[in-house]
N, C-alpha and C positions, 0 to 999 in steps of 0.2 A: 604486438598489435593483433596478429593472427590468433594468438592464445586467448586474448580478451574476447574476440568475436566468437570463438568456439565456446567459451564459457557462457557468453550471453545467450547463444542459441540453446545450449544445454539447460540453462536456467529456465528459458522460455518453455522448452519441451517438458521439463519436469513440472512446471506450474500447470501447463495444459493437461498433462496426464493426471496430475493430482485432482484437478477440477473434474475431468471426465471420469476418473475412477471413483471419486466420491459420489458423483451423480449416478453412476452405474449401480452403486450400492443402496440407492434410495428405497428400493423395494424391501430390502432386508432391515435397514436401520431407520428409515424415514428420511425426511428432508432436513431435519435439524443439523446433522453433521455437515451437510452441504452449505446450509446458511452460515454455520459457524466458520467453515473454511473461507467462504466469500468475505465474511467480516474480518477474518484474520488477514486475508490477502489485501483487503482495503486498507487496513492499518499499516501493513508493511509497505504498501504502495505509497502511502502518505509519508512515512518516515524516509523511504529511499528517495522519493522525489524531493523532499525538503533538504535532504543531505546533498543533493545535486550529483548523485552518482551517475556517471556517463561513460560510454565506451566510444572511442574514436576509431573509425575504420574507413579507409578509402575516401577520406575527405568528408565523411558524414558522421555526425555526432548522434549517438543513440542514447537517450535517457533511459536508464534501466527501469525506473518506475513506470514509465509509459510503455516501453517496449515489452516488458515481461509481465508486469502485474496488471496494468490497465487492460491489456489485451486478453489476459486470462479472465478478468472480470466480465468483459464483453462476451467471451466464449461461454462463460457460465450462464449469463442471462440468455444468450441465444439458445443454448442447449435446453434450458428449462422451458423456453417458449416453444421450441419445436416438439419436445417429447412430453411435456406436462400441461401445456396450455396457458391461457392468459392469467388465470387466478394465481397460480404459483409464481408466474413471472412478475406480477405486481408485488408479491411478497419479497421476491428476490431483489427487485429494484428498490423497494422500501428499506430492506436490510442494508444494502450498499449505501443508500442515501443517508440513512440515519447514522451509520458508522462514520461516513464522510463528514457529516455535520457535527458529530460528537467529538471527533479527534481534535479539531482546532479549539473547541471550547475547553477541553481538558488541558490541552497544551497551554492555553492562555491562563487558565487558573493556576496551573503548576508554575508557569513562568512568573506570575505575580507572587506566588508563595516563595519560590526559591530566589527571586530577584532581590528581596530584602536580605535574605540570609547571606548571599554571596556578593552583595554590593553591586548588583547589576541594576542599572537604571532602566526601568521599564517605561515604554511609551504606550499610552492608551490608543494613540492613532495608528501605530504600526506594530502590532503584536505579531511577530513572526513565529510560526510553529517550528522553530529549529530544533526543539527538544534537546537543548544543550545539557540539560540536567540528566539526560539518559545517554551519556557518551559511551557507556559500556556496550551499547547495541551496535555501534559502528566500529569500523576498523580504527586502530589507534591514530592513523594519520588524518582522520577527519577533522576539519576545522569548521566549527559552526559559523553561520553567517552572523554579522553584527546586527544589532537591533537599532542602529542609528536612524 
């Protein structure tokens, strides 16, 4: 339990420093790497949240997607607003929103494509972005949610 919490804190600090470091390099490389990083963090946040990865510590359950990745996205938006102003902040929020909207659409399309191939019955009412087709991204003990 203690090891899991230390790992969670170190993951969060690594994500925060990655966001802050990439933003600090904006004068040298521009904002494109920062926007790409936030897009990647958004995708990873979606995958980790859908996987249901959590850490239990002192009777509290911490969802890794929310604790680590969502807060680093908020940090990125806040840093851009404070140091760069409202216009780049709108671009940053648009980047995160578009990636967030695009991921479930891609997952639904891939779910429909792979559902026929693997005999999975897909429901148009409840398409869950569990990304079971991409099992190699998760630890081998991950069990995808059912689409019942």
